[in-house]
C-alpha angles and dihedrals in degrees: 000000000000122000121242121239114238116273108280092222107040101016094233113163098232119202111221094235089055096044103047111098140157129232131200112250124200134188124232091275090056096251118145109248111166148334108250119202120245144163121244124187106230090204102055104005096242108154142185124199102218110178142273098314136049090242091056090049092051091048091050092050093048094044108078143126119290110303089225090059091049089052092050092050092046091051091050091050092049090051093050092047091049093048092046093053090047097053093041089054091048092049091048088054090052091050091049090049087055088055097252121146101233092192088074097048118093117231093239088056091051091049093048093048091048092048092050092050092050095045091059 
């Protein structure tokens, strides 16, 4: 049987017997119609529905965009997430210094306030 490529997001070396899984499939009316085969990373829960057979699922998992491009996009996402957490923490500190109870402020409000302050 073919070997699985490592998970494109966490790099986990997934054994085939661990990665093969089945998912419920339903038609537009909500009726159960089949159990397609798929691959699911047991480390980070990334999954790919591959088709009706295990071979199709393995092919779908191993057929992806350039691994280098996935790495670049993952690094960009990590950077954005890190920066977002940093500025949200800084803004929360400013709000607390102003005496506001940040537990009662919704995240969308914080984001909107921050955006408005930075657009000025």
